[in-house]
C-alpha positions in Angstrom: -18.1 -28.5 -17.3 -20.2 -25.4 -18.3 -18.9 -22.0 -17.3 -21.9 -20.1 -15.5 -23.1 -21.6 -12.2 -26.3 -20.6 -10.7 -26.6 -19.6 -7.0 -28.6 -22.6 -6.6 -26.0 -24.7 -8.3 -23.1 -22.9 -6.2 -25.3 -23.9 -2.8 -25.3 -27.6 -3.8 -21.5 -27.8 -3.8 -20.8 -25.0 -1.4 -19.0 -27.4 1.1 -17.5 -29.6 -1.4 -13.6 -30.1 -0.6 -11.7 -28.8 -3.7 -14.3 -25.7 -4.3 -12.2 -22.3 -4.1 -14.4 -19.3 -4.9 -12.7 -15.5 -5.9 -14.1 -12.5 -5.0 -13.4 -10.3 -8.4 -15.3 -7.1 -7.7 -13.5 -4.0 -9.0 -13.8 -0.4 -7.8 -11.7 2.3 -5.8 -12.7 0.6 -2.5 -13.3 -3.1 -3.6 -11.0 -4.7 -1.4 -12.8 -2.5 1.6 -15.9 -3.7 0.6 -14.7 -7.6 0.6 -13.6 -7.4 4.0 -16.9 -6.1 4.7 -18.8 -8.7 3.2 -18.2 -11.4 0.6 -19.1 -14.9 0.3 -17.9 -17.4 2.5 -14.3 -18.5 1.9 -14.1 -16.3 -1.2 -10.2 -15.5 -1.7 -10.2 -11.7 -2.9 -8.0 -11.6 -6.5 -7.6 -7.6 -7.6 -7.8 -6.9 -11.1 -4.9 -4.4 -11.2 -2.8 -6.4 -8.9 -3.6 -10.2 -10.2 -5.4 -10.1 -13.6 -3.3 -7.0 -15.2 0.2 -5.9 -15.4 -0.6 -1.9 -16.0 2.3 -0.3 -17.8 3.4 3.6 -18.3 1.8 3.7 -21.6 -1.5 2.6 -22.4 -1.0 3.4 -26.4 1.1 0.2 -25.8 -0.9 -2.7 -23.9 -3.9 -0.6 -23.0 -5.3 0.0 -19.7 -5.2 -3.5 -18.5 -2.3 -5.6 -20.0 -2.0 -9.3 -19.0 0.6 -10.0 -16.5 3.8 -12.4 -17.2 2.4 -16.2 -17.2 5.1 -16.4 -14.3 3.7 -13.7 -12.3 -0.1 -15.7 -13.1 1.5 -18.9 -11.7 2.3 -17.2 -8.8 -0.7 -15.9 -8.2 -2.5 -19.1 -8.4 0.2 -20.7 -6.0 -0.6 -17.5 -3.3 -4.5 -18.0 -3.6 -4.2 -21.9 -2.9 -5.5 -22.9 -6.4 -4.2 -26.2 -7.7 -4.7 -28.0 -11.0 -7.8 -29.8 -9.5 -9.3 -27.1 -7.9 -12.9 -26.3 -8.9 -13.1 -22.6 -9.2 -16.1 -20.1 -8.9 -15.4 -16.4 -9.6 -18.0 -13.6 -9.2 -18.1 -10.1 -9.0 -20.6 -7.4 -8.1 -21.4 -6.5 -11.7 -23.4 -9.5 -12.7 -20.0 -11.3 -13.6 -19.7 -8.6 -16.2 -16.6 -7.3 -15.1 -13.7 -8.5 -13.7 -15.2 -12.4 -13.1 -14.9 -13.2 -16.4 -11.9 -12.2 -17.3 -10.6 -14.0 -14.3 -12.6 -17.0 -16.0 -10.9 -16.4 -19.3 -7.6 -16.2 -17.9 -7.8 -19.3 -15.6 -9.1 -21.2 -19.0 -6.8 -19.9 -21.1 -4.2 -21.5 -18.4 -5.3 -24.6 -19.0 -7.7 -25.1 -15.8 -11.0 -26.8 -16.7 -13.0 -26.6 -13.6 -13.8 -23.0 -13.8 -17.2 -21.0 -13.9 -18.8 -17.5 -13.5 -21.4 -17.0 -10.7 -24.6 -15.6 -12.9 -26.1 -12.8 -11.2 -22.7 -12.3 -9.4 -22.5 -11.1 -5.3 -26.1 -9.6 -5.4 -27.8 -13.3 -6.5 -25.5 -15.4 -4.1 -26.8 -12.8 -1.2 -30.3 -13.4 -2.4 -30.2 -16.8 -2.7 -29.0 -17.0 0.8 -25.6 -18.2 0.4 -23.4 -17.8 3.3 -21.7 -14.7 3.7 -18.4 -13.5 5.6 -16.6 -10.6 6.7 -13.0 -10.0 7.5 -9.8 -12.1 6.4 -9.9 -15.6 4.8 -7.5 -18.0 5.8 -5.8 -20.5 3.3 -2.9 -22.8 2.6 -0.7 -21.9 -0.7 -0.2 -24.1 -3.1 2.6 -25.5 -5.8 1.2 -24.7 -9.1 3.0 -26.3 -12.1 3.7 -23.7 -14.3 3.5 -25.1 -18.0 6.2 -24.7 -20.9 5.7 -22.2 -23.8 2.7 -21.0 -22.2 0.7 -18.0 -24.4 -2.7 -16.3 -24.4 -5.0 -16.6 -26.5 -5.0 -13.0 -28.1 -4.7 -10.7 -31.3 -2.3 -7.5 -30.8 -3.3 -4.4 -32.6 -1.3 -5.4 -35.5 -2.9 -8.6 -36.0 -6.4 -6.9 -35.5 -5.5 -4.4 -38.1 -4.3 -6.8 -40.9 -7.4 -9.2 -40.4 -10.0 -6.4 -41.0 -7.9 -5.3 -43.8 -7.8 -8.5 -45.1 -11.5 -9.4 -44.1 -10.3 -12.3 -42.4 -11.7 -11.6 -39.2 -14.9 -10.8 -37.7 -14.3 -8.0 -34.9 -16.8 -7.5 -32.1 -16.7 -4.3 -29.9 -18.7 -5.1 -26.8 -18.5 -1.7 -25.5 -22.4 0.1 -25.4 -23.8 1.4 -28.1 -23.1 5.3 -27.4 -19.4 4.6 -26.8 -19.3 2.8 -29.9 -20.8 5.3 -32.1 -18.7 8.0 -30.7 -21.3 9.9 -28.8 -19.3 10.1 -25.7 -16.3 8.4 -24.3 -16.4 8.5 -20.7 -13.1 6.3 -19.8 -10.5 6.7 -22.8 -9.5 10.0 -24.4 -10.9 9.7 -27.7 -14.6 8.3 -28.8 -15.4 6.6 -31.8 -14.4 2.5 -32.6 -12.3 0.5 -34.6 -12.9 0.7 -38.4 -14.7 -2.5 -39.5 -15.5 -3.2 -36.2 -19.2 -4.1 -35.5 -21.0 -3.4 -32.2 -22.8 -6.1 -29.8 -22.8 -4.6 -26.4 -21.9 -7.2 -23.9 -25.2 -6.2 -21.8 -27.1 -8.0 -24.5 -25.7 -11.3 -23.1 -28.0 -10.7 -19.6 -31.8 -10.7 -19.2 -33.6 -8.1 -17.2 -32.7 -9.3 -13.9 -28.9 -9.5 -14.8 -28.4 -13.2 -15.2 -27.0 -14.8 -18.2 -29.4 -15.6 -21.4 -29.8 -19.6 -21.7 -26.9 -21.2 -23.8 -29.7 -21.9 -26.3 -30.6 -18.0 -26.4 -27.4 -17.3 -26.8 -26.6 -19.6 -29.8 -29.3 -18.3 -31.6 -28.8 -14.6 -31.1 -25.1 -14.8 -32.2 -25.6 -17.0 -34.7 -28.3 -14.9 -36.1 -26.5 -11.7 -35.4 -23.5 -12.7 -37.3 -24.7 -15.4 -40.2 -25.2 -13.5 -43.4 -23.4 -13.9 -46.3 -21.0 -11.7 -45.4 -19.6 -13.0 -42.4 -21.1 -17.0 -42.0 -20.4 -18.1 -38.3 -18.9 -20.8 -39.5 -15.6 -20.2 -38.0 -13.9 -19.8 -41.5 -13.6 -16.4 -40.4 -11.7 -15.4 -36.9 -13.3 -14.0 -34.5 -12.0 -11.7 -32.3 -13.5 -9.9 -29.1 -12.5 -6.1 -27.8 -13.9 -3.6 -25.3 -12.1 -0.6 -23.4 -9.3 -2.3 -22.3 -9.7 -6.4 -22.3 -11.9 -7.0 -19.5 -15.6 -7.0 -20.3 -14.6 -8.3 -23.8 -14.3 -11.7 -21.5 -17.9 -11.4 -20.7 -18.5 -12.1 -24.5 -16.0 -14.8 -24.7 -17.9 -16.2 -21.8 -20.8 -16.1 -23.5 -20.1 -17.5 -26.6 -18.1 -20.3 -24.9 -21.5 -21.1 -22.7 -23.1 -20.9 -26.2 -21.1 -23.9 -27.6 -19.0 -21.8 -29.9 -15.3 -22.1 -29.8 -13.1 -19.7 -27.9 -12.2 -16.7 -29.9 -9.6 -14.7 -29.5 -9.2 -11.3 -27.1 -7.5 -8.2 -28.3 -6.1 -7.0 -24.9 -5.3 -3.7 -25.6 -8.7 -2.8 -27.4 -9.9 0.4 -27.5 -8.2 2.2 -25.1 -4.7 1.3 -26.9 -6.3 1.8 -30.7 -7.1 5.2 -29.7 -3.9 6.4 -28.0 -1.9 4.5 -30.8 -0.7 7.5 -33.2 -1.9 7.2 -36.9 -4.7 4.6 -36.1 -8.0 5.3 -37.8 -11.0 6.0 -36.0 -14.5 5.8 -37.1 -17.5 6.9 -36.0 -19.7 5.8 -39.1 -22.4 2.7 -38.1 
């Protein structure tokens, strides 16, 4: 199953029995906005509550560390998700925020039928997909927790080692001005991890906020990463990061859509690296 679904395609399966739609919008009033208007049947999944486990110190884990596997399994049960559910996730940022993080977590957990809505809530509204306000009623499920499961991630120490040994391509998907250290609107220090390259996640989308075609994405990433020093032959590992391990998943999603193997996520990302004492910071391009 391709990881991206269009609003038109969602319309075609809207009454499918095993379809579960998740609303992963973020922001200060995310839940209130969800209650005001969401895709009919969609269940709200909170980034900070269900897709992360916020710690006391972002220097160890970043701003959005992953929850424990057992806790995420409980979340799936609460949301009425089972192994045979067909999941469609959306947000209000063209799928560029928590929808991609949710997709990555579900996919990593072993759920195969999971897709992100291209264009997000705005595309659904424009396409005339039924909307609703208020709470949604659904039953809990019993989700079987897989043994010895772990998130496909890279730690700060592993990122540092891979860069030092030139054995991985580390991609920073933040906006170029943040990568260059011109300004930092969220974290405490501006700049980037030395050795990381910058491919902003926004370049995965067209002018209307929809995902580029898989063919276009494949050509784009092949051209960007296939030179003599960084061949995209997967002899080098790919590690993706952003500010806090959320929008990085947008590029992981795009790479999967383009047919490339799913790379590792550096969850702590810049929010961890920039706060960790003794770590080098670069503003060189």
